[in-house]
Rosetta silent file (secondary structure, phi, psi, omega in degrees, C-alpha in Angstrom):
SEQUENCE: MISYNPFWTTLKKSSETTYTLINKHHISSATIDKLRNNKPMNTTTLNDLCRILNCRLNDIAEYIPSDTDQTL
SCORE:     score description
SCORE:     0.000 S_00000001
   1 L     0.000  139.621  173.588   -3.770   23.309  -22.338 S_00000001
   2 E   -90.778  125.387  178.912   -6.591   20.817  -22.574 S_00000001
   3 E  -110.110  136.737  177.116   -6.460   18.315  -19.728 S_00000001
   4 L  -101.674   19.211  177.419   -8.251   14.984  -19.817 S_00000001
   5 H   -56.993  -38.722  177.923   -7.951   14.423  -16.059 S_00000001
   6 H   -60.469  -29.264  178.589  -11.756   14.649  -15.675 S_00000001
   7 H   -57.305  -44.322 -175.631  -12.046   11.693  -18.078 S_00000001
   8 H   -66.756  -36.430  176.005  -10.273    9.378  -15.652 S_00000001
   9 H   -66.432  -45.195  179.621  -12.568   10.371  -12.793 S_00000001
  10 H   -63.349  -41.565  179.667  -15.631    9.892  -14.998 S_00000001
  11 H   -62.124  -43.356  179.611  -14.337    6.531  -16.220 S_00000001
  12 H   -61.860  -34.247 -179.329  -13.823    5.297  -12.639 S_00000001
  13 H   -78.061  -15.076 -176.938  -17.414    6.246  -11.766 S_00000001
  14 L   -92.851  176.716  175.667  -18.776    4.394  -14.795 S_00000001
  15 L   -89.006    2.135 -178.851  -19.133    0.687  -15.487 S_00000001
  16 L   -92.363  160.867  174.119  -16.602    1.017  -18.327 S_00000001
  17 L  -135.243  171.952  175.516  -12.842    0.421  -18.300 S_00000001
  18 H   -61.824  -33.200  178.194  -10.119    1.133  -20.816 S_00000001
  19 H   -61.188  -48.057 -179.351  -10.463   -2.548  -21.762 S_00000001
  20 H   -69.937  -33.262  176.324  -14.172   -2.195  -22.594 S_00000001
  21 H   -60.393  -42.574 -178.524  -13.585    1.092  -24.389 S_00000001
  22 H   -74.381  -49.757 -170.457  -11.077   -0.631  -26.651 S_00000001
  23 H   -88.479  -31.540 -179.972  -12.706   -4.035  -27.090 S_00000001
  24 L   -94.469  -40.563 -173.890  -16.441   -3.336  -26.821 S_00000001
  25 L  -103.731   -0.403  175.276  -16.686    0.252  -28.108 S_00000001
  26 L    61.009   33.722  169.957  -13.743    0.157  -30.546 S_00000001
  27 L   -79.954  130.171 -174.469  -11.937    3.176  -29.105 S_00000001
  28 L   -71.813  154.016  176.109   -8.342    2.794  -30.259 S_00000001
  29 H   -65.039  -27.005  175.682   -5.459    2.260  -27.877 S_00000001
  30 H   -64.778  -36.805  177.335   -3.898    5.334  -29.523 S_00000001
  31 H   -67.069  -41.830  176.861   -6.873    7.384  -28.290 S_00000001
  32 H   -60.870  -39.405  177.387   -6.408    6.033  -24.758 S_00000001
  33 H   -63.847  -40.960  176.928   -2.753    7.058  -25.029 S_00000001
  34 H   -61.911  -40.176  177.689   -3.795   10.571  -26.111 S_00000001
  35 H   -64.277  -41.425 -179.943   -6.079   10.791  -23.087 S_00000001
  36 H   -64.194  -32.843 -173.102   -3.260    9.672  -20.783 S_00000001
  37 L  -109.531   13.799  178.818   -0.864   12.264  -22.209 S_00000001
  38 L    52.219   43.515  178.290   -3.251   15.196  -22.792 S_00000001
  39 L   -91.816  155.961  179.947   -2.618   15.110  -26.532 S_00000001
  40 L   -60.683  144.571  174.322   -4.978   16.702  -29.070 S_00000001
  41 L  -145.292  160.775 -173.816   -7.886   14.615  -30.308 S_00000001
  42 L   -82.819  159.141 -173.969  -10.772   15.257  -32.625 S_00000001
  43 H   -70.156  -24.405  175.914  -14.225   16.279  -31.500 S_00000001
  44 H   -63.152  -41.023  178.106  -15.859   13.204  -33.026 S_00000001
  45 H   -66.099  -42.582  177.500  -13.893   11.054  -30.587 S_00000001
  46 H   -61.524  -40.315  176.612  -14.862   13.317  -27.687 S_00000001
  47 H   -60.761  -44.773  179.160  -18.493   13.013  -28.796 S_00000001
  48 H   -60.734  -43.274  179.961  -18.173    9.207  -28.855 S_00000001
  49 H   -64.373  -41.478  177.158  -16.709    9.169  -25.347 S_00000001
  50 H   -61.416  -41.243  179.895  -19.517   11.394  -24.039 S_00000001
  51 H   -66.649  -45.710 -179.602  -22.081    9.072  -25.610 S_00000001
  52 H   -62.930  -44.023 -175.494  -20.429    5.912  -24.255 S_00000001
  53 H   -90.307   -1.452 -179.566  -19.998    7.323  -20.754 S_00000001
  54 L    51.422   57.316 -176.581  -23.333    9.172  -20.817 S_00000001
  55 L  -141.164  179.431  177.835  -21.688   12.411  -19.714 S_00000001
  56 L   -98.637  164.064 -179.040  -20.997   15.980  -20.774 S_00000001
  57 H   -57.237  -39.490 -179.357  -17.822   17.274  -22.392 S_00000001
  58 H   -68.927   -8.974  172.971  -16.677   18.932  -19.150 S_00000001
  59 H   -84.689   -6.102 -178.764  -16.734   15.448  -17.575 S_00000001
  60 L  -116.346  -37.939 -173.949  -13.993   14.463  -20.030 S_00000001
  61 L  -138.960  155.002  174.586  -11.897   17.569  -20.671 S_00000001
  62 E  -146.041  151.615  176.454  -11.052   20.917  -19.141 S_00000001
  63 E   -94.103  128.923  175.705   -9.057   23.940  -20.220 S_00000001
  64 L  -123.653  116.361  177.499   -6.154   24.927  -17.976 S_00000001
  65 L   -56.106  141.950 -176.710   -4.242   28.099  -18.936 S_00000001
  66 L  -145.022  144.867  176.081   -0.578   27.362  -19.480 S_00000001
  67 L   -68.017  -16.335 -178.804    2.582   29.319  -20.249 S_00000001
  68 L   -91.854   -0.665  175.843    3.369   26.692  -22.891 S_00000001
  69 L   -61.216  148.596  179.896    0.212   27.434  -24.932 S_00000001
  70 L   -64.809  147.616  178.156    0.996   28.703  -28.418 S_00000001
  71 L   -72.524  136.801  178.860    1.119   32.451  -28.885 S_00000001
  72 L  -100.596    0.000    0.000   -1.913   33.903  -30.649 S_00000001
């Protein structure tokens, strides 16, 4: 499972808020909802978040093995 818990820590350390992400940087509220619920999102959006927050991908997302992951 991909977890976006690191995103929330990174966001708190930054000068940005969900409000500024939505209104200044045009990140959709649907994307914020995906981050809150660990839903899949595209890599372009992850790239945008890294650029906005001046961070690395591992500051936004992490992989956590899960029994609910799809079978390969």
